[in-house]
C-alpha positions as a LaTeX table, in Angstrom:
\begin{tabular}{lrrr}
\hline
Residue & $x$ (\AA) & $y$ (\AA) & $z$ (\AA) \\
\hline
Unk1 & 89.17 & $-26.44$ & $-81.11$ \\
Unk2 & 92.65 & $-27.93$ & $-81.18$ \\
Unk3 & 93.65 & $-29.60$ & $-77.93$ \\
Unk4 & 96.25 & $-26.86$ & $-77.23$ \\
Unk5 & 93.46 & $-24.26$ & $-77.19$ \\
Unk6 & 91.41 & $-26.45$ & $-74.89$ \\
Unk7 & 94.36 & $-26.94$ & $-72.52$ \\
Unk8 & 95.11 & $-23.21$ & $-72.53$ \\
Unk9 & 91.52 & $-22.48$ & $-71.56$ \\
Unk10 & 91.69 & $-25.25$ & $-68.94$ \\
Unk11 & 94.74 & $-23.74$ & $-67.23$ \\
Unk12 & 94.67 & $-20.01$ & $-68.06$ \\
Unk13 & 91.15 & $-19.12$ & $-69.15$ \\
Unk14 & 88.85 & $-16.79$ & $-67.24$ \\
Unk15 & 88.03 & $-19.59$ & $-64.78$ \\
Unk16 & 91.23 & $-21.54$ & $-65.43$ \\
Unk17 & 93.04 & $-23.72$ & $-62.95$ \\
Unk18 & 95.92 & $-21.25$ & $-62.56$ \\
Unk19 & 93.74 & $-18.15$ & $-62.67$ \\
Unk20 & 93.82 & $-17.95$ & $-58.89$ \\
Unk21 & 96.39 & $-18.99$ & $-56.33$ \\
Unk22 & 96.39 & $-22.79$ & $-55.83$ \\
Unk23 & 97.66 & $-24.67$ & $-52.79$ \\
Unk24 & 100.68 & $-26.91$ & $-53.43$ \\
Unk25 & 101.73 & $-29.69$ & $-51.08$ \\
Unk26 & 99.67 & $-31.82$ & $-48.75$ \\
Unk27 & 96.53 & $-29.67$ & $-49.09$ \\
Unk28 & 96.86 & $-29.28$ & $-52.87$ \\
Unk29 & 96.77 & $-31.55$ & $-55.92$ \\
Unk30 & 100.51 & $-32.25$ & $-56.10$ \\
Unk31 & 103.94 & $-31.64$ & $-54.54$ \\
Unk32 & 106.85 & $-29.73$ & $-56.05$ \\
Unk33 & 110.51 & $-29.47$ & $-55.08$ \\
Unk34 & 109.80 & $-25.95$ & $-53.81$ \\
Unk35 & 107.02 & $-27.13$ & $-51.50$ \\
Unk36 & 109.19 & $-30.03$ & $-50.29$ \\
Unk37 & 112.11 & $-28.06$ & $-48.82$ \\
Unk38 & 113.41 & $-24.47$ & $-48.69$ \\
Unk39 & 116.86 & $-25.97$ & $-49.29$ \\
Unk40 & 115.87 & $-26.43$ & $-52.94$ \\
Unk41 & 115.88 & $-22.65$ & $-53.42$ \\
Unk42 & 118.92 & $-22.23$ & $-51.17$ \\
Unk43 & 120.89 & $-24.64$ & $-53.38$ \\
Unk44 & 120.05 & $-22.75$ & $-56.57$ \\
Unk45 & 120.92 & $-19.47$ & $-54.84$ \\
Unk46 & 124.22 & $-20.99$ & $-53.72$ \\
Unk47 & 125.01 & $-21.84$ & $-57.34$ \\
Unk48 & 124.14 & $-18.28$ & $-58.36$ \\
Unk49 & 126.34 & $-16.94$ & $-55.56$ \\
Unk50 & 129.30 & $-19.03$ & $-56.81$ \\
Unk51 & 128.79 & $-17.52$ & $-60.26$ \\
Unk52 & 128.74 & $-14.03$ & $-58.73$ \\
Unk53 & 131.98 & $-14.69$ & $-56.85$ \\
Unk54 & 133.65 & $-16.00$ & $-60.00$ \\
Unk55 & 132.53 & $-12.96$ & $-62.01$ \\
Unk56 & 130.27 & $-15.09$ & $-64.22$ \\
Unk57 & 127.15 & $-13.19$ & $-63.13$ \\
Unk58 & 126.43 & $-9.53$ & $-62.41$ \\
Unk59 & 125.72 & $-8.51$ & $-58.80$ \\
Unk60 & 123.92 & $-5.43$ & $-60.16$ \\
Unk61 & 121.70 & $-7.55$ & $-62.39$ \\
Unk62 & 118.32 & $-9.21$ & $-61.93$ \\
Unk63 & 117.17 & $-12.37$ & $-60.17$ \\
Unk64 & 113.88 & $-13.35$ & $-61.80$ \\
Unk65 & 111.49 & $-16.24$ & $-61.26$ \\
Unk66 & 108.97 & $-17.37$ & $-63.87$ \\
Unk67 & 105.84 & $-19.12$ & $-62.62$ \\
Unk68 & 106.53 & $-18.32$ & $-58.98$ \\
Unk69 & 103.30 & $-19.66$ & $-57.47$ \\
Unk70 & 103.15 & $-17.91$ & $-54.06$ \\
Unk71 & 106.79 & $-16.79$ & $-54.19$ \\
Unk72 & 108.44 & $-19.42$ & $-52.01$ \\
Unk73 & 111.32 & $-20.16$ & $-54.39$ \\
Unk74 & 112.52 & $-16.62$ & $-55.05$ \\
Unk75 & 112.15 & $-15.79$ & $-51.34$ \\
Unk76 & 114.17 & $-18.87$ & $-50.34$ \\
Unk77 & 116.84 & $-17.76$ & $-52.81$ \\
Unk78 & 116.89 & $-14.19$ & $-51.49$ \\
Unk79 & 117.15 & $-15.50$ & $-47.93$ \\
Unk80 & 120.20 & $-17.61$ & $-48.78$ \\
Unk81 & 121.87 & $-14.84$ & $-50.79$ \\
Unk82 & 121.47 & $-12.56$ & $-47.77$ \\
Unk83 & 123.15 & $-15.23$ & $-45.64$ \\
Unk84 & 126.04 & $-15.42$ & $-48.09$ \\
Unk85 & 126.42 & $-11.66$ & $-48.60$ \\
Unk86 & 123.92 & $-9.17$ & $-47.06$ \\
Unk87 & 124.93 & $-6.48$ & $-49.57$ \\
Unk88 & 123.51 & $-8.50$ & $-52.46$ \\
Unk89 & 119.98 & $-7.69$ & $-51.34$ \\
Unk90 & 120.88 & $-4.02$ & $-51.97$ \\
Unk91 & 122.61 & $-4.45$ & $-55.34$ \\
Unk92 & 120.47 & $-7.10$ & $-57.04$ \\
Unk93 & 117.03 & $-6.39$ & $-58.46$ \\
Unk94 & 114.28 & $-8.98$ & $-58.04$ \\
Unk95 & 111.43 & $-9.82$ & $-60.39$ \\
Unk96 & 108.59 & $-12.27$ & $-60.94$ \\
Unk97 & 106.94 & $-12.98$ & $-64.28$ \\
Unk98 & 103.24 & $-13.54$ & $-63.61$ \\
Unk99 & 100.22 & $-12.56$ & $-65.73$ \\
Unk100 & 97.40 & $-13.35$ & $-63.32$ \\
Unk101 & 96.55 & $-10.30$ & $-61.11$ \\
Unk102 & 95.12 & $-12.51$ & $-58.37$ \\
Unk103 & 98.33 & $-14.52$ & $-58.17$ \\
Unk104 & 100.44 & $-11.33$ & $-58.21$ \\
Unk105 & 98.47 & $-10.14$ & $-55.19$ \\
Unk106 & 99.08 & $-13.40$ & $-53.28$ \\
Unk107 & 102.81 & $-13.18$ & $-54.08$ \\
Unk108 & 103.05 & $-9.56$ & $-52.95$ \\
Unk109 & 101.35 & $-10.36$ & $-49.65$ \\
Unk110 & 103.63 & $-13.34$ & $-48.99$ \\
Unk111 & 106.81 & $-11.41$ & $-49.83$ \\
Unk112 & 105.68 & $-8.54$ & $-47.59$ \\
Unk113 & 105.00 & $-10.97$ & $-44.72$ \\
Unk114 & 108.41 & $-12.56$ & $-45.14$ \\
Unk115 & 110.66 & $-9.55$ & $-45.68$ \\
Unk116 & 108.61 & $-6.49$ & $-44.78$ \\
Unk117 & 109.85 & $-3.45$ & $-46.70$ \\
Unk118 & 113.43 & $-4.73$ & $-46.99$ \\
Unk119 & 112.88 & $-6.48$ & $-50.33$ \\
Unk120 & 111.08 & $-5.07$ & $-53.36$ \\
Unk121 & 110.02 & $-7.38$ & $-56.18$ \\
Unk122 & 108.85 & $-6.09$ & $-59.56$ \\
Unk123 & 106.11 & $-7.95$ & $-61.40$ \\
Unk124 & 106.29 & $-8.44$ & $-65.17$ \\
Unk125 & 103.56 & $-9.87$ & $-67.35$ \\
Unk126 & 106.12 & $-10.97$ & $-69.94$ \\
Unk127 & 109.88 & $-11.46$ & $-70.02$ \\
Unk128 & 110.24 & $-9.05$ & $-72.92$ \\
Unk129 & 109.32 & $-6.23$ & $-70.50$ \\
Unk130 & 112.35 & $-6.75$ & $-68.25$ \\
Unk131 & 114.88 & $-4.71$ & $-70.28$ \\
Unk132 & 117.95 & $-5.90$ & $-68.34$ \\
Unk133 & 121.63 & $-6.11$ & $-69.20$ \\
Unk134 & 121.97 & $-9.27$ & $-67.08$ \\
Unk135 & 119.46 & $-11.64$ & $-65.52$ \\
Unk136 & 119.60 & $-14.94$ & $-63.66$ \\
Unk137 & 116.23 & $-16.51$ & $-64.42$ \\
Unk138 & 114.91 & $-19.53$ & $-62.53$ \\
Unk139 & 111.81 & $-21.65$ & $-63.05$ \\
Unk140 & 110.44 & $-24.84$ & $-61.55$ \\
Unk141 & 107.96 & $-26.94$ & $-63.48$ \\
Unk142 & 106.82 & $-24.40$ & $-66.06$ \\
Unk143 & 107.47 & $-26.21$ & $-69.35$ \\
Unk144 & 104.98 & $-28.94$ & $-68.49$ \\
Unk145 & 102.33 & $-26.23$ & $-68.08$ \\
Unk146 & 102.60 & $-24.97$ & $-71.66$ \\
Unk147 & 99.63 & $-26.02$ & $-73.80$ \\
Unk148 & 100.35 & $-28.91$ & $-76.14$ \\
Unk149 & 98.95 & $-30.61$ & $-79.19$ \\
Unk150 & 98.32 & $-34.36$ & $-79.20$ \\
Unk151 & 99.61 & $-36.24$ & $-82.23$ \\
Unk152 & 98.83 & $-39.85$ & $-83.18$ \\
Unk153 & 99.31 & $-41.70$ & $-86.49$ \\
Unk154 & 99.39 & $-38.48$ & $-88.52$ \\
Unk155 & 96.34 & $-37.08$ & $-86.78$ \\
Unk156 & 95.90 & $-34.22$ & $-84.32$ \\
Unk157 & 93.48 & $-34.07$ & $-81.39$ \\
Unk158 & 90.52 & $-31.72$ & $-81.42$ \\
Unk159 & 87.98 & $-31.17$ & $-78.65$ \\
Unk160 & 84.27 & $-30.53$ & $-78.79$ \\
Unk161 & 81.99 & $-30.63$ & $-75.77$ \\
Unk162 & 84.88 & $-32.04$ & $-73.68$ \\
Unk163 & 85.24 & $-35.00$ & $-76.04$ \\
Unk164 & 88.49 & $-35.73$ & $-77.90$ \\
Unk165 & 88.37 & $-36.60$ & $-81.61$ \\
Unk166 & 91.05 & $-36.84$ & $-84.28$ \\
Unk167 & 91.56 & $-35.13$ & $-87.65$ \\
Unk168 & 94.45 & $-35.04$ & $-90.13$ \\
Unk169 & 97.36 & $-33.03$ & $-88.75$ \\
Unk170 & 98.68 & $-29.96$ & $-90.61$ \\
Unk171 & 101.60 & $-30.70$ & $-92.92$ \\
Unk172 & 103.89 & $-28.37$ & $-90.96$ \\
Unk173 & 103.30 & $-30.35$ & $-87.75$ \\
Unk174 & 103.87 & $-33.67$ & $-89.53$ \\
Unk175 & 107.19 & $-32.39$ & $-90.86$ \\
Unk176 & 108.16 & $-31.20$ & $-87.38$ \\
Unk177 & 107.21 & $-34.57$ & $-85.89$ \\
Unk178 & 109.22 & $-36.42$ & $-88.54$ \\
Unk179 & 112.28 & $-34.30$ & $-87.74$ \\
Unk180 & 111.90 & $-35.19$ & $-84.06$ \\
Unk181 & 111.09 & $-38.88$ & $-84.69$ \\
Unk182 & 107.71 & $-38.41$ & $-83.04$ \\
Unk183 & 104.86 & $-40.68$ & $-84.10$ \\
Unk184 & 102.67 & $-40.35$ & $-81.03$ \\
Unk185 & 102.68 & $-38.00$ & $-78.06$ \\
Unk186 & 102.60 & $-34.36$ & $-77.00$ \\
Unk187 & 103.92 & $-31.41$ & $-79.00$ \\
Unk188 & 104.36 & $-28.39$ & $-76.73$ \\
Unk189 & 103.16 & $-25.03$ & $-78.06$ \\
Unk190 & 104.84 & $-21.76$ & $-77.09$ \\
Unk191 & 108.43 & $-22.66$ & $-76.24$ \\
Unk192 & 109.76 & $-20.64$ & $-79.16$ \\
Unk193 & 107.85 & $-17.49$ & $-78.20$ \\
Unk194 & 108.92 & $-17.86$ & $-74.59$ \\
Unk195 & 112.59 & $-18.14$ & $-75.59$ \\
Unk196 & 112.31 & $-15.11$ & $-77.88$ \\
Unk197 & 110.75 & $-13.04$ & $-75.08$ \\
Unk198 & 113.56 & $-13.94$ & $-72.69$ \\
Unk199 & 116.19 & $-13.14$ & $-75.31$ \\
Unk200 & 114.64 & $-9.76$ & $-76.16$ \\
Unk201 & 114.11 & $-8.73$ & $-72.52$ \\
Unk202 & 117.52 & $-9.78$ & $-71.15$ \\
Unk203 & 120.76 & $-9.06$ & $-72.99$ \\
Unk204 & 122.95 & $-11.53$ & $-71.08$ \\
Unk205 & 121.10 & $-14.35$ & $-69.37$ \\
Unk206 & 121.49 & $-17.52$ & $-67.32$ \\
Unk207 & 118.31 & $-19.59$ & $-67.24$ \\
Unk208 & 118.05 & $-22.50$ & $-64.81$ \\
Unk209 & 114.94 & $-24.65$ & $-65.05$ \\
Unk210 & 113.77 & $-27.88$ & $-63.42$ \\
Unk211 & 111.09 & $-30.12$ & $-64.89$ \\
Unk212 & 109.87 & $-33.70$ & $-65.24$ \\
Unk213 & 110.94 & $-35.23$ & $-68.54$ \\
Unk214 & 113.71 & $-36.47$ & $-70.80$ \\
Unk215 & 115.82 & $-35.35$ & $-73.75$ \\
Unk216 & 114.04 & $-37.64$ & $-76.17$ \\
Unk217 & 110.50 & $-38.47$ & $-77.31$ \\
Unk218 & 108.73 & $-41.43$ & $-75.74$ \\
Unk219 & 106.34 & $-42.00$ & $-78.64$ \\
Unk220 & 103.57 & $-42.45$ & $-76.13$ \\
Unk221 & 101.16 & $-40.16$ & $-74.30$ \\
Unk222 & 102.26 & $-38.94$ & $-70.88$ \\
Unk223 & 99.56 & $-36.29$ & $-70.47$ \\
Unk224 & 97.71 & $-36.69$ & $-67.21$ \\
Unk225 & 95.44 & $-35.01$ & $-64.69$ \\
Unk226 & 96.28 & $-34.47$ & $-60.99$ \\
Unk227 & 93.57 & $-34.34$ & $-58.37$ \\
Unk228 & 94.37 & $-34.46$ & $-54.64$ \\
Unk229 & 97.64 & $-36.34$ & $-55.32$ \\
Unk230 & 95.95 & $-38.92$ & $-57.53$ \\
Unk231 & 97.03 & $-39.27$ & $-61.17$ \\
Unk232 & 94.63 & $-39.95$ & $-64.03$ \\
Unk233 & 95.91 & $-40.53$ & $-67.59$ \\
Unk234 & 94.02 & $-38.26$ & $-69.98$ \\
Unk235 & 92.65 & $-41.24$ & $-71.92$ \\
Unk236 & 91.56 & $-43.12$ & $-68.80$ \\
Unk237 & 87.96 & $-44.23$ & $-69.31$ \\
Unk238 & 87.23 & $-43.32$ & $-65.68$ \\
Unk239 & 88.20 & $-39.66$ & $-66.29$ \\
Unk240 & 85.37 & $-37.28$ & $-67.19$ \\
Unk241 & 86.98 & $-34.23$ & $-68.82$ \\
Unk242 & 83.88 & $-32.11$ & $-68.26$ \\
Unk243 & 84.27 & $-32.62$ & $-64.50$ \\
Unk244 & 88.06 & $-32.12$ & $-64.41$ \\
Unk245 & 88.14 & $-29.11$ & $-66.75$ \\
Unk246 & 89.59 & $-26.07$ & $-64.90$ \\
Unk247 & 89.24 & $-27.87$ & $-61.54$ \\
Unk248 & 92.23 & $-30.24$ & $-61.67$ \\
Unk249 & 95.79 & $-29.76$ & $-62.89$ \\
Unk250 & 96.79 & $-31.14$ & $-66.29$ \\
Unk251 & 100.40 & $-31.76$ & $-67.31$ \\
Unk252 & 102.76 & $-33.94$ & $-69.38$ \\
Unk253 & 106.42 & $-35.00$ & $-69.55$ \\
Unk254 & 108.72 & $-32.36$ & $-71.03$ \\
Unk255 & 110.74 & $-33.07$ & $-74.16$ \\
Unk256 & 113.90 & $-31.16$ & $-73.23$ \\
Unk257 & 115.22 & $-31.44$ & $-76.77$ \\
Unk258 & 112.30 & $-29.35$ & $-77.98$ \\
Unk259 & 113.04 & $-26.82$ & $-75.22$ \\
Unk260 & 116.71 & $-26.71$ & $-76.21$ \\
Unk261 & 115.96 & $-26.26$ & $-79.92$ \\
Unk262 & 113.58 & $-23.39$ & $-79.15$ \\
Unk263 & 116.19 & $-21.58$ & $-77.06$ \\
Unk264 & 119.04 & $-22.24$ & $-79.48$ \\
Unk265 & 117.00 & $-20.45$ & $-82.14$ \\
Unk266 & 117.03 & $-17.37$ & $-79.86$ \\
Unk267 & 120.78 & $-17.38$ & $-79.23$ \\
Unk268 & 121.03 & $-19.56$ & $-76.12$ \\
Unk269 & 123.45 & $-22.44$ & $-75.63$ \\
Unk270 & 123.24 & $-25.42$ & $-73.30$ \\
Unk271 & 125.58 & $-25.03$ & $-70.33$ \\
Unk272 & 124.45 & $-28.16$ & $-68.45$ \\
Unk273 & 121.74 & $-30.79$ & $-68.39$ \\
Unk274 & 121.56 & $-33.35$ & $-65.60$ \\
Unk275 & 119.29 & $-35.00$ & $-63.08$ \\
Unk276 & 117.91 & $-32.89$ & $-60.26$ \\
Unk277 & 119.92 & $-34.94$ & $-57.76$ \\
Unk278 & 123.23 & $-34.30$ & $-59.51$ \\
Unk279 & 122.46 & $-30.62$ & $-60.02$ \\
Unk280 & 121.45 & $-29.91$ & $-56.42$ \\
Unk281 & 124.44 & $-31.76$ & $-55.01$ \\
Unk282 & 126.74 & $-29.85$ & $-57.40$ \\
Unk283 & 125.04 & $-26.61$ & $-56.36$ \\
Unk284 & 125.96 & $-27.28$ & $-52.72$ \\
Unk285 & 122.90 & $-28.94$ & $-51.16$ \\
Unk286 & 124.89 & $-31.26$ & $-48.91$ \\
Unk287 & 127.15 & $-28.47$ & $-47.66$ \\
Unk288 & 124.08 & $-26.35$ & $-46.85$ \\
Unk289 & 122.57 & $-29.24$ & $-44.90$ \\
Unk290 & 125.82 & $-29.75$ & $-42.97$ \\
Unk291 & 125.92 & $-26.05$ & $-42.14$ \\
Unk292 & 122.32 & $-26.29$ & $-40.92$ \\
Unk293 & 123.22 & $-29.32$ & $-38.77$ \\
Unk294 & 125.82 & $-27.30$ & $-36.87$ \\
Unk295 & 123.25 & $-24.64$ & $-35.97$ \\
Unk296 & 120.15 & $-26.63$ & $-35.04$ \\
Unk297 & 118.83 & $-29.53$ & $-32.99$ \\
Unk298 & 119.17 & $-33.16$ & $-34.02$ \\
Unk299 & 115.41 & $-33.41$ & $-34.38$ \\
Unk300 & 115.16 & $-30.47$ & $-36.81$ \\
Unk301 & 118.19 & $-31.71$ & $-38.74$ \\
Unk302 & 116.65 & $-35.17$ & $-39.20$ \\
Unk303 & 113.36 & $-33.65$ & $-40.31$ \\
Unk304 & 115.10 & $-31.52$ & $-42.95$ \\
Unk305 & 117.30 & $-34.42$ & $-44.05$ \\
Unk306 & 114.18 & $-36.48$ & $-44.74$ \\
Unk307 & 112.82 & $-33.69$ & $-46.96$ \\
Unk308 & 116.11 & $-33.54$ & $-48.85$ \\
Unk309 & 115.91 & $-37.28$ & $-49.51$ \\
Unk310 & 112.73 & $-36.57$ & $-51.45$ \\
Unk311 & 114.61 & $-34.04$ & $-53.59$ \\
Unk312 & 117.54 & $-36.30$ & $-54.49$ \\
Unk313 & 116.44 & $-39.94$ & $-54.04$ \\
Unk314 & 116.47 & $-41.72$ & $-57.46$ \\
Unk315 & 113.06 & $-43.30$ & $-56.85$ \\
Unk316 & 111.50 & $-39.95$ & $-55.92$ \\
Unk317 & 112.39 & $-36.57$ & $-57.47$ \\
Unk318 & 116.13 & $-37.11$ & $-57.85$ \\
Unk319 & 116.31 & $-38.83$ & $-61.24$ \\
Unk320 & 112.85 & $-38.16$ & $-62.62$ \\
Unk321 & 113.34 & $-34.40$ & $-62.64$ \\
Unk322 & 116.01 & $-32.78$ & $-64.79$ \\
Unk323 & 117.86 & $-29.46$ & $-64.57$ \\
Unk324 & 118.62 & $-27.50$ & $-67.72$ \\
Unk325 & 120.94 & $-24.48$ & $-67.58$ \\
Unk326 & 120.77 & $-22.34$ & $-70.70$ \\
Unk327 & 123.02 & $-19.36$ & $-71.29$ \\
Unk328 & 122.97 & $-16.32$ & $-73.57$ \\
Unk329 & 126.06 & $-14.08$ & $-73.72$ \\
\hline
\end{tabular}
């Protein structure tokens, strides 16, 4: 099979890595911005709230998260929106796009524990099901979880018995790679379909996404496996794919230009692209922290400030992660 099929089975197959709820953070295989601090979600919600106040978003529309894991991010956003304007919880509609029934169940239980019956969240298996006039869609680290092909010297990776081999790549892929100046690396599969689904399900849309990557090709392989916070390059001789398959996470750096091209083809335009640090500070992260400082103890403030350093420090998540805001009017 092509590597993209193998990766899809690895992550989303019957026994795939994401088939069931996975721990994120200290007890899991990796950290995310969401697991680092609830102020990550509060900052995005604050940005959304500014748009609502300026009439650039619809307070009767939808707030939707794609790839919500347990539901921390959307719940952190709802919590902050309630702080800003309690009526928003009554006018906005909330949704999560999640295909795995087991994960939906974990999300429902967490949301119930956090908000009781005060907040209702609708689950969708696909964005095309939403059928909304307006939606603010948010996602954290989803594009690096799309299956990808591996391209090298005009050849494409295939997998048999957990062993990678190479065969001549299809002409269409070679032409695509030439147009993107790619000689070696990952070619994500599914961005175009994802963009089309969002465009068909939401008439007017703001899509804010955070991921690890750049707006250019590296012409090198970034694909890697995460296991208990250790990183193993896919082609590391010490890595046994048969042992890692469906047990560890597998990911790669996102080519944001490929994401942008896919969404432009579905009627979206780029509103902003910047580092996570710049985006969160522009969204109001520092002001939220200062507000928190006036209402809490010095010890709790310092603890939260340390978490925020992880989100915005250049040597940590601040510069390595990028924010892309796409808009469809």
